[in-house]
Structures are given as structure tokens and as C-alpha cells.
Backbone as CSV, one residue per row, in Angstrom:
resi,resn,N_x,N_y,N_z,CA_x,CA_y,CA_z,C_x,C_y,C_z
1,UNK,15.322,10.300,5.155,15.348,8.974,5.466,15.930,8.414,6.845
2,UNK,15.344,7.784,7.500,15.777,7.492,9.050,16.779,7.051,8.977
3,UNK,17.757,6.405,10.138,19.021,4.788,9.598,18.430,4.305,11.248
4,UNK,18.433,3.085,10.607,17.929,1.937,11.690,19.333,0.647,12.026
5,UNK,20.080,1.155,12.540,20.661,0.342,13.376,20.820,-1.271,13.233
6,UNK,19.454,-0.809,14.039,18.411,-2.147,14.943,18.543,-3.397,14.045
7,UNK,17.840,-2.497,12.687,17.417,-3.794,12.529,18.173,-4.455,11.336
8,UNK,18.422,-6.176,12.166,19.118,-6.414,11.900,19.082,-8.131,10.583
9,UNK,17.522,-8.128,11.325,16.962,-9.141,9.862,16.290,-8.348,8.833
10,UNK,16.033,-9.266,7.737,14.546,-9.360,7.086,13.495,-8.290,7.509
11,UNK,12.889,-7.453,7.083,11.656,-7.040,7.059,10.272,-6.966,5.845
12,UNK,9.239,-7.152,6.564,8.031,-7.341,5.851,7.944,-6.474,4.151
13,UNK,8.675,-5.474,4.752,8.397,-4.445,3.312,9.312,-2.913,3.675
14,UNK,11.096,-3.069,3.123,11.586,-1.010,3.619,10.728,-0.473,2.694
15,UNK,10.610,-0.319,1.351,9.977,0.159,0.672,9.056,1.456,1.432
16,UNK,7.951,0.526,2.165,6.958,1.338,2.178,6.605,1.408,4.164
17,UNK,8.058,1.575,4.624,8.364,1.903,5.723,9.020,3.555,5.738
18,UNK,8.726,3.882,6.685,9.661,5.314,7.084,10.725,5.334,6.831
19,UNK,11.666,4.158,6.601,12.804,4.021,5.676,13.480,4.345,4.246
20,UNK,12.171,3.678,4.340,12.136,3.529,2.753,11.431,4.979,1.758
21,UNK,11.324,4.636,0.606,10.785,5.772,0.095,9.597,6.670,0.377
22,UNK,10.397,7.746,1.280,9.215,8.962,1.795,9.934,9.545,2.398
23,UNK,8.935,11.119,2.167,9.598,12.303,2.339,9.937,12.543,4.281
24,UNK,10.407,13.424,4.682,10.192,13.857,5.717,9.476,14.178,6.807
25,UNK,9.469,14.324,8.044,8.499,13.625,9.280,7.670,14.365,9.202
26,UNK,8.249,15.877,9.081,7.292,17.180,9.094,6.196,17.139,7.496
27,UNK,6.675,16.442,6.320,5.402,16.572,5.551,4.548,15.809,5.335
28,UNK,3.180,16.253,6.269,2.122,15.136,6.899,0.400,16.101,5.963
29,UNK,0.826,16.041,4.928,-0.645,16.309,4.445,-2.180,15.762,5.015
30,UNK,-2.984,16.173,5.608,-4.132,15.773,6.006,-4.798,14.811,4.908
31,UNK,-5.786,13.921,5.087,-6.353,13.253,4.132,-7.998,12.782,4.680
32,UNK,-8.448,13.950,5.377,-9.277,13.793,6.479,-10.205,14.245,4.841
33,UNK,-10.301,15.047,4.019,-10.651,15.650,2.669,-9.807,16.033,1.708
34,UNK,-10.480,15.748,0.371,-9.913,15.700,-0.867,-9.363,17.704,-1.271
35,UNK,-10.173,18.852,-0.409,-9.811,19.515,-0.842,-8.605,19.910,0.715
36,UNK,-8.645,19.071,1.529,-8.036,19.593,2.874,-6.326,19.037,2.074
37,UNK,-6.375,18.425,1.864,-5.105,16.970,0.762,-4.712,18.780,-0.287
38,UNK,-5.260,18.571,-1.202,-5.023,19.901,-1.924,-4.409,20.902,-1.421
39,UNK,-5.300,20.960,-0.595,-4.471,22.668,-0.208,-3.416,22.479,0.637
40,UNK,-3.167,21.280,1.768,-1.839,21.009,2.337,-0.704,21.105,1.508
41,UNK,-1.005,20.268,0.093,0.205,19.952,-0.628,0.499,21.140,-1.665
42,UNK,-0.540,21.690,-1.535,-0.128,23.297,-2.773,0.602,24.442,-1.335
43,UNK,0.248,23.903,0.064,0.532,25.294,1.059,2.499,23.951,1.096
44,UNK,2.410,23.078,1.394,3.845,22.394,0.839,4.396,23.045,0.024
45,UNK,4.167,23.003,-1.097,5.076,23.177,-2.600,5.252,25.215,-2.533
46,UNK,4.499,25.713,-1.804,4.668,27.303,-1.712,5.968,27.641,-0.855
47,UNK,5.375,26.669,0.496,7.414,26.969,1.369,8.430,26.580,1.198
48,UNK,8.489,25.484,-0.404,9.287,25.495,-0.510,10.073,23.790,0.182
49,UNK,8.796,23.741,0.696,9.395,22.165,1.453,9.323,20.921,0.257
50,UNK,8.705,21.053,-1.057,8.507,20.188,-1.867,8.598,21.208,-2.976
51,UNK,9.345,20.483,-3.693,9.708,21.202,-5.413,8.042,21.452,-6.484
52,UNK,7.518,20.320,-5.818,6.379,20.227,-6.785,5.418,19.034,-5.959
53,UNK,4.377,19.053,-6.319,3.370,17.696,-5.651,4.003,16.425,-6.045
54,UNK,4.806,16.349,-7.070,4.921,14.702,-7.399,5.723,14.207,-6.489
55,UNK,6.684,15.281,-5.686,7.516,15.414,-4.746,6.833,14.396,-3.790
56,UNK,5.410,14.722,-3.393,5.217,13.389,-2.296,5.308,12.724,-2.420
57,UNK,5.398,11.652,-1.092,5.717,9.616,-1.392,4.894,9.268,-0.526
58,UNK,3.845,10.294,-0.262,2.691,9.187,0.734,1.728,7.832,0.530
59,UNK,0.797,7.236,0.672,0.603,6.335,0.468,-0.608,6.526,-0.636
60,UNK,-0.906,7.424,-0.967,-2.239,7.254,-2.014,-1.547,8.718,-2.573
61,UNK,-1.477,9.076,-4.005,-0.955,10.864,-4.512,-1.813,10.836,-5.835
62,UNK,-2.988,12.562,-5.278,-3.682,12.758,-6.196,-2.734,13.443,-7.984
63,UNK,-3.435,13.239,-8.813,-2.615,13.679,-9.965,-3.762,14.313,-10.500
64,UNK,-3.271,15.635,-10.268,-4.316,16.705,-11.116,-3.847,17.281,-12.095
65,UNK,-4.556,18.515,-12.085,-4.362,19.655,-13.789,-4.740,20.617,-13.697
66,UNK,-4.431,21.778,-13.513,-4.833,23.595,-13.340,-5.515,23.672,-12.237
67,UNK,-4.637,23.197,-11.033,-5.399,22.702,-9.884,-5.694,24.379,-9.534
68,UNK,-4.650,25.096,-10.137,-5.395,26.956,-9.527,-6.175,27.180,-10.163
69,UNK,-6.701,26.534,-10.674,-7.835,27.253,-11.976,-8.900,26.492,-11.439
70,UNK,-9.310,25.397,-11.288,-10.283,24.420,-10.896,-10.523,24.242,-9.628
71,UNK,-11.687,24.026,-9.447,-12.380,23.472,-7.973,-11.892,22.073,-7.953
72,UNK,-11.409,21.688,-6.742,-10.699,20.919,-6.210,-11.378,20.005,-6.865
73,UNK,-12.759,18.860,-6.601,-13.267,17.959,-6.935,-13.348,17.718,-9.284
74,UNK,-12.780,19.385,-9.478,-13.243,18.785,-11.055,-11.704,18.354,-11.660
75,UNK,-10.665,18.686,-10.568,-8.761,19.107,-11.541,-8.452,17.384,-11.464
76,UNK,-9.607,17.210,-10.449,-8.404,15.471,-9.958,-8.399,14.656,-11.104
77,UNK,-6.929,13.965,-11.718,-6.902,13.632,-13.133,-7.314,11.925,-12.686
78,UNK,-6.148,11.462,-11.947,-6.362,9.908,-11.564,-5.242,9.740,-9.875
79,UNK,-5.683,8.784,-9.267,-5.453,8.804,-8.089,-3.862,7.653,-8.541
80,UNK,-2.768,8.101,-7.350,-1.892,6.354,-7.717,-2.149,5.983,-6.204
81,UNK,-2.138,4.625,-5.957,-1.991,4.249,-4.939,-0.739,3.140,-4.493
82,UNK,0.786,3.522,-4.031,1.487,3.815,-3.500,1.529,2.639,-2.521
83,UNK,0.683,2.274,-2.048,1.265,1.032,-1.036,1.862,-0.346,-1.724
84,UNK,1.385,-0.560,-2.425,1.857,-2.068,-3.215,2.989,-2.275,-3.507
85,UNK,3.950,-3.565,-3.179,4.964,-3.392,-3.168,5.473,-3.958,-4.848
86,UNK,6.187,-4.178,-5.714,6.307,-4.531,-6.765,6.732,-5.831,-6.360
87,UNK,5.549,-6.711,-7.180,5.294,-8.409,-7.270,6.017,-8.893,-8.218
88,UNK,7.570,-9.371,-7.438,9.232,-9.907,-8.718,7.732,-10.987,-9.061
89,UNK,7.384,-11.866,-8.909,7.138,-13.238,-9.143,5.593,-12.813,-10.167
90,UNK,5.086,-11.822,-10.981,4.102,-11.299,-11.585,4.595,-10.384,-13.078
91,UNK,4.956,-10.676,-14.291,5.271,-10.387,-15.416,5.138,-9.232,-15.399
92,UNK,3.756,-8.274,-14.537,2.865,-6.736,-14.719,3.559,-6.655,-13.087
93,UNK,4.463,-7.310,-12.313,4.833,-5.912,-11.195,3.219,-5.982,-10.643
94,UNK,2.452,-6.548,-11.120,1.463,-6.686,-9.752,0.643,-7.837,-10.347
95,UNK,-0.018,-8.477,-8.923,-0.424,-9.826,-9.702,-2.487,-9.244,-9.646
96,UNK,-3.342,-10.112,-10.420,-4.591,-9.637,-10.144,-5.542,-9.737,-9.057
97,UNK,-4.554,-11.113,-7.478,-5.177,-10.816,-6.891,-5.013,-9.711,-6.227
98,UNK,-3.864,-9.321,-5.970,-3.439,-7.673,-5.693,-4.601,-6.710,-6.184
99,UNK,-4.914,-6.744,-7.085,-5.425,-5.424,-7.577,-7.246,-5.972,-7.372
100,UNK,-7.809,-7.341,-7.051,-8.744,-7.884,-6.609,-8.331,-7.023,-4.879
101,UNK,-7.748,-6.572,-3.993,-7.680,-6.314,-2.736,-7.841,-4.704,-3.138
102,UNK,-7.250,-4.150,-3.821,-7.345,-3.004,-4.171,-9.050,-2.396,-4.584
103,UNK,-9.855,-3.662,-5.411,-11.247,-3.254,-5.415,-11.332,-3.124,-4.075
104,UNK,-11.319,-4.489,-3.344,-12.067,-4.411,-1.876,-11.783,-3.243,-1.492
105,UNK,-10.515,-2.434,-1.266,-10.386,-1.829,-0.405,-11.514,-0.353,-0.384
106,UNK,-11.330,-0.564,-1.905,-12.024,0.976,-2.554,-13.933,0.761,-2.354
107,UNK,-13.910,-0.224,-2.402,-15.645,-0.546,-2.145,-16.116,-0.325,-0.724
108,UNK,-15.491,-0.998,0.135,-15.682,-1.397,1.576,-15.611,0.561,2.156
109,UNK,-14.329,0.949,1.521,-14.588,2.370,1.879,-15.656,3.514,1.376
110,UNK,-16.460,2.753,0.412,-17.976,3.849,-0.098,-18.630,3.253,0.690
111,UNK,-19.049,2.370,0.699,-19.981,1.154,1.264,-20.212,1.445,3.519
112,UNK,-18.864,1.010,3.475,-18.572,1.818,5.163,-18.301,2.430,5.352
113,UNK,-18.606,4.057,4.969,-17.603,5.150,5.122,-17.259,5.849,7.081
114,UNK,-16.467,6.331,7.085,-15.980,6.833,8.465,-15.472,7.597,8.329
115,UNK,-15.961,8.132,9.726,-14.876,9.455,9.539,-13.612,9.399,9.795
116,UNK,-12.576,9.733,9.188,-11.024,9.963,9.585,-10.964,11.104,10.305
117,UNK,-10.645,10.795,11.835,-9.896,12.026,12.150,-8.386,12.193,12.023
118,UNK,-7.628,13.108,12.231,-6.363,13.256,12.028,-5.684,12.489,13.187
119,UNK,-5.805,12.614,14.088,-5.064,11.912,15.178,-5.527,9.942,14.137
120,UNK,-6.540,9.478,13.984,-6.619,8.215,13.259,-5.647,8.252,12.190
121,UNK,-5.751,9.101,11.495,-4.538,8.840,10.173,-3.471,8.592,10.583
122,UNK,-2.941,9.745,11.892,-1.261,9.792,12.003,-0.912,8.345,12.756
123,UNK,-1.845,7.503,13.532,-2.390,6.612,14.075,-2.202,5.315,13.215
124,UNK,-2.853,5.310,11.983,-2.741,4.800,11.177,-1.518,4.387,10.483
125,UNK,-1.114,5.369,9.755,0.532,5.610,9.745,2.306,4.979,10.072
126,UNK,1.570,5.122,11.864,2.513,4.014,12.604,1.908,2.393,12.489
127,UNK,1.017,2.540,12.030,1.077,0.898,12.767,1.400,0.834,10.933
128,UNK,1.536,1.199,10.194,1.890,0.910,9.080,3.388,0.451,9.234
129,UNK,3.831,2.066,9.591,5.468,1.673,9.789,5.719,0.296,10.650
130,UNK,5.327,0.053,11.779,5.885,-1.484,12.495,5.197,-2.524,11.826
131,UNK,3.838,-2.810,10.912,3.863,-3.808,10.270,5.114,-4.171,9.374
132,UNK,5.003,-2.660,8.584,6.526,-2.974,7.408,7.757,-3.232,7.353
133,UNK,8.325,-2.896,9.073,9.554,-3.412,9.663,9.221,-4.182,10.559
134,UNK,8.229,-5.050,10.750,8.194,-6.842,11.306,9.139,-7.732,10.230
135,UNK,9.583,-8.885,11.270,9.733,-9.551,10.622,8.851,-10.739,9.475
136,UNK,9.401,-11.039,8.003,8.404,-11.604,7.518,7.031,-12.704,7.499
137,UNK,7.533,-13.511,9.270,7.448,-14.527,9.562,6.536,-13.857,11.256
138,UNK,6.670,-12.915,11.039,6.051,-12.448,12.579,4.804,-12.451,12.317
139,UNK,3.343,-12.689,13.107,2.223,-12.251,13.278,1.919,-10.726,13.223
140,UNK,0.672,-10.685,12.759,0.214,-8.971,13.262,0.573,-8.541,14.726
141,UNK,0.478,-7.488,15.112,0.029,-7.430,16.939,-1.407,-7.489,17.186
142,UNK,-2.091,-8.395,17.678,-3.129,-8.723,18.520,-4.282,-7.738,17.778
143,UNK,-4.442,-6.402,18.556,-5.138,-4.904,17.837,-5.370,-4.972,16.566
144,UNK,-4.208,-5.025,15.879,-4.497,-4.458,14.426,-4.874,-5.919,13.465
145,UNK,-4.281,-7.279,14.310,-5.541,-8.292,13.893,-7.331,-8.553,13.823
146,UNK,-7.983,-8.004,15.266,-8.921,-7.909,15.158,-8.890,-6.689,14.096
147,UNK,-8.601,-5.052,14.076,-9.617,-4.189,13.354,-9.246,-4.664,11.840
148,UNK,-8.248,-5.956,11.430,-8.083,-6.455,10.278,-9.054,-7.491,9.684
149,UNK,-9.296,-8.483,11.025,-10.707,-8.954,10.687,-11.684,-8.239,10.287
150,UNK,-12.188,-7.066,11.103,-13.338,-6.338,11.320,-13.927,-5.803,9.766
151,UNK,-12.330,-5.782,8.709,-12.299,-5.289,7.479,-12.974,-6.145,6.420
152,UNK,-12.222,-6.932,6.700,-12.291,-8.540,6.050,-13.655,-8.758,6.425
153,UNK,-14.541,-9.011,7.447,-16.232,-9.286,7.527,-16.801,-8.495,6.501
154,UNK,-16.387,-6.692,7.173,-16.977,-6.033,5.380,-16.739,-6.249,4.146
155,UNK,-15.599,-6.962,3.720,-15.535,-7.644,2.367,-15.936,-9.126,2.173
156,UNK,-16.346,-9.371,3.026,-17.399,-10.511,2.927,-18.007,-10.284,2.380
157,UNK,-18.994,-9.752,3.608,-20.220,-8.934,3.275,-20.544,-8.333,1.228
158,UNK,-19.495,-7.813,1.508,-19.670,-6.965,-0.334,-19.672,-8.207,-1.086
159,UNK,-18.892,-8.903,-0.787,-18.514,-10.262,-1.688,-19.486,-11.076,-1.740
160,UNK,-20.175,-11.369,-0.988,-20.983,-12.161,-1.293,-23.243,-11.289,-1.821
161,UNK,-22.816,-10.114,-1.682,-23.661,-9.364,-2.960,-23.251,-9.464,-4.482
162,UNK,-22.516,-9.986,-4.610,-22.048,-9.811,-6.235,-22.926,-11.171,-6.286
163,UNK,-22.600,-10.717,-7.840,-24.021,-11.902,-8.630,-22.760,-12.473,-9.812
164,UNK,-22.106,-12.023,-10.295,-21.397,-12.020,-11.189,-19.885,-13.196,-10.712
165,UNK,-20.283,-14.227,-10.969,-19.849,-15.758,-10.325,-17.697,-15.047,-10.435
166,UNK,-17.617,-14.946,-11.987,-16.003,-14.571,-11.844,-15.451,-13.734,-10.976
167,UNK,-16.397,-12.204,-11.043,-15.634,-11.536,-10.077,-15.986,-12.239,-8.054
168,UNK,-16.971,-12.613,-8.078,-16.957,-12.925,-6.924,-16.163,-14.121,-6.533
169,UNK,-15.678,-14.735,-7.036,-14.697,-15.751,-7.359,-13.261,-15.162,-6.732
170,UNK,-12.791,-13.904,-7.899,-11.532,-13.814,-7.661,-11.688,-12.503,-6.219
171,UNK,-12.633,-11.882,-5.721,-12.503,-11.207,-4.587,-12.535,-12.497,-3.385
172,UNK,-13.135,-13.414,-3.740,-13.167,-14.300,-1.945,-11.880,-14.962,-2.241
173,UNK,-11.068,-15.093,-3.323,-9.846,-15.538,-3.452,-8.803,-14.651,-2.504
174,UNK,-9.004,-13.354,-2.886,-8.091,-12.458,-2.296,-8.545,-12.692,-0.685
175,UNK,-9.956,-12.221,-0.252,-10.015,-12.784,1.211,-9.484,-13.743,2.155
176,UNK,-9.546,-14.287,1.267,-8.987,-15.910,1.556,-7.486,-15.259,1.783
177,UNK,-7.087,-15.686,0.866,-5.585,-14.728,1.201,-5.435,-14.558,2.132
178,UNK,-5.840,-13.251,2.863,-5.434,-11.909,3.285,-5.986,-12.506,4.931
179,UNK,-7.106,-13.815,4.506,-7.272,-14.379,5.829,-6.508,-15.044,6.162
180,UNK,-5.756,-16.541,5.371,-4.734,-17.035,6.184,-3.035,-17.120,6.562
181,UNK,-3.330,-15.093,6.512,-1.792,-14.557,6.509,-2.323,-13.749,7.688
182,UNK,-3.555,-13.495,8.373,-3.642,-12.511,9.696,-2.772,-13.235,11.132
183,UNK,-3.187,-14.248,11.466,-2.710,-14.472,12.915,-1.486,-15.005,12.578
184,UNK,-0.721,-16.345,11.232,0.362,-16.543,11.248,0.360,-17.210,9.305
185,UNK,1.320,-15.465,8.978,1.639,-15.265,7.955,2.824,-16.494,6.702
186,UNK,2.089,-17.304,5.843,2.290,-18.291,5.468,2.884,-18.027,4.096
187,UNK,2.578,-17.327,3.100,2.547,-16.910,1.859,2.422,-15.703,1.892
188,UNK,3.098,-14.860,2.216,3.500,-13.120,1.649,4.087,-13.185,0.780
189,UNK,4.254,-11.863,0.075,5.661,-11.175,-0.846,7.025,-11.777,-0.065
190,UNK,6.678,-11.450,1.385,7.818,-10.983,1.847,8.904,-12.232,1.987
191,UNK,7.358,-13.099,2.033,7.781,-14.757,2.552,8.487,-15.319,1.750
192,UNK,7.865,-14.756,0.841,8.275,-16.056,-0.765,9.219,-15.248,-1.061
193,UNK,10.188,-14.660,-0.558,11.802,-13.797,-1.186,12.380,-14.691,0.078
194,UNK,11.772,-15.074,0.701,13.347,-15.665,2.089,14.121,-16.766,1.407
195,UNK,13.407,-17.267,0.821,13.855,-18.309,-0.275,15.494,-17.889,-0.656
196,UNK,15.026,-16.491,-0.889,16.115,-16.147,-2.078,17.360,-15.265,-1.817
197,UNK,17.428,-15.342,-1.015,18.581,-14.277,-0.363,19.710,-14.849,0.001
198,UNK,20.633,-14.049,-1.160,21.952,-15.070,-0.448,22.890,-13.516,-0.132
199,UNK,23.532,-14.186,0.860,23.914,-13.399,1.631,23.631,-11.849,2.066
200,UNK,22.631,-12.166,2.104,21.974,-10.799,2.389,21.580,-9.903,1.299
201,UNK,21.049,-11.008,0.365,21.154,-9.850,-0.701,20.074,-10.351,-1.720
202,UNK,19.132,-10.092,-2.431,18.532,-10.430,-3.684,18.975,-9.985,-4.607
203,UNK,20.537,-9.601,-5.070,20.717,-9.166,-6.685,20.943,-10.324,-7.269
204,UNK,21.260,-11.415,-7.648,20.957,-13.040,-7.845,19.545,-12.698,-8.128
205,UNK,18.766,-13.157,-7.418,17.138,-13.106,-7.430,16.763,-12.559,-8.841
206,UNK,17.288,-10.679,-8.662,16.791,-9.176,-9.532,16.647,-9.590,-10.594
207,UNK,18.142,-9.991,-10.836,18.906,-10.557,-12.077,18.240,-11.211,-13.457
208,UNK,18.103,-12.090,-12.260,17.016,-13.624,-12.877,15.487,-13.085,-13.392
209,UNK,15.141,-11.948,-12.353,13.199,-12.003,-12.749,13.642,-10.346,-13.549
210,UNK,14.519,-9.987,-13.637,14.782,-9.169,-14.623,14.789,-9.631,-15.930
211,UNK,15.476,-10.529,-15.777,16.151,-11.042,-17.574,14.571,-12.110,-18.263
212,UNK,13.818,-12.350,-16.878,12.662,-13.279,-17.173,11.249,-12.529,-17.809
213,UNK,11.326,-11.060,-17.053,10.238,-10.274,-17.511,10.328,-9.930,-19.236
214,UNK,12.088,-9.617,-19.133,12.196,-9.033,-20.351,12.047,-10.049,-21.269
215,UNK,12.786,-11.478,-21.025,11.488,-12.728,-21.780,10.324,-12.589,-22.236
216,UNK,9.553,-12.291,-20.965,8.365,-12.633,-21.464,7.434,-11.397,-22.143
217,UNK,7.972,-10.277,-22.004,7.372,-9.191,-22.254,7.920,-9.103,-24.041
218,UNK,9.313,-9.864,-24.739,9.686,-9.465,-25.865,8.313,-11.222,-26.516
219,UNK,8.315,-11.955,-26.276,7.314,-12.829,-26.517,6.286,-12.373,-26.756
């Protein structure tokens, strides 16, 4: 874990940055293909850099079974998407809107596939770190805004094709939310947390939310 004494203000997401719950910098399995990813993970375990495949803390983690006895495409049980912070304002820890964003990302990748070079993936990781460590009120860098708008255009095209009114509305709400936070963030999770900071701590807020969650699940 890195030390960053220069960061003295709130940031967008400690956990999803290089300072958060992450592996050492030299643990970088490739995402260019499933087979290559599984091979890299197995090599990291064999070399002792990882005790087990579950020790990999990247943005997407493959949960598999009998990986040494089955072909890569048949041994995947499910995928873990670790890019989302827990939503303290939702009793389930994740909002329906966030799930809609995940659905849109998956469908966008299917309908608008791109070849992801290793250099592109490394740059994406650097971009993620840059955005995660920005102050919540700071807008995305202009270049990333342009990339985001391109992605949103694909998502809008998919949403326009949906013939189920409820599904279309949930996707449209997610797109509208992302659109309004590109150039001037106004309602992100990190911004909603800012008013709850007391002496640079969310301790009291966390206790209050934890008690509210417990009560909600008991009723």
C-alpha cells in the first residue's frame, strides 16, 4: 500500500485507488483474454506472489473451480465486479441505479467490442487512480470527459432499443445520473458523504448507518 502524505483533502474513493484495497504494483494480470488472465493468476500463485487466487484484489475477479482440470471457458463459476464502493445510503449496500450502470457496462462491452491492448489496460488503471484520488467536487479531466461521453453515447443507443418500459426507464435514469456528473459533479456518493464529515472522520455517520441497516433488516 502506498503512502500519500500529500493528500490532505477528501478524495472520491480511497478503496478503489492504489492506496486502497489493492495488490502490490507488480501484480498485474492481463485482461486481454480470459485464458491469459487465468494463466497469469495461476503463475502468480505458483511463484508465491499470491497465496491463492482470492488474494487478487483487482477491479474484476474470476471465481472458478477445478481450474487445473477444466478448460478456461468451462471453469468460471461467476465474476466479482469490485469497482463499486458500498453505498451507505442503500440498505443493500448497492443501489438499483448502480446495478443499472453495471448492466449498461456489460451490454456496451458486448455490443461495442474493442480490442484491449495491454498498454490500454495499464492506462485505464492509471486513469482510475487519477479519478479516485480527485476531490469529490472536482470535474473529470477533459480527455476523460470525452471518453465518458463516447461511452454514454453507446449506452444511450442501447437504451433506445429496449422495448420494456421499466427497463428502459431504469437505464435512462442511470445515464442521466452519469451525464449530470461529468462536467460538474453534483450528486456522487463521495459528495453526499462530505456533509457527514466530522473532524475529518465518518465514524459517527458509519455507526448511525450501521444501526439503521441492522434495524431495517430486522424488520
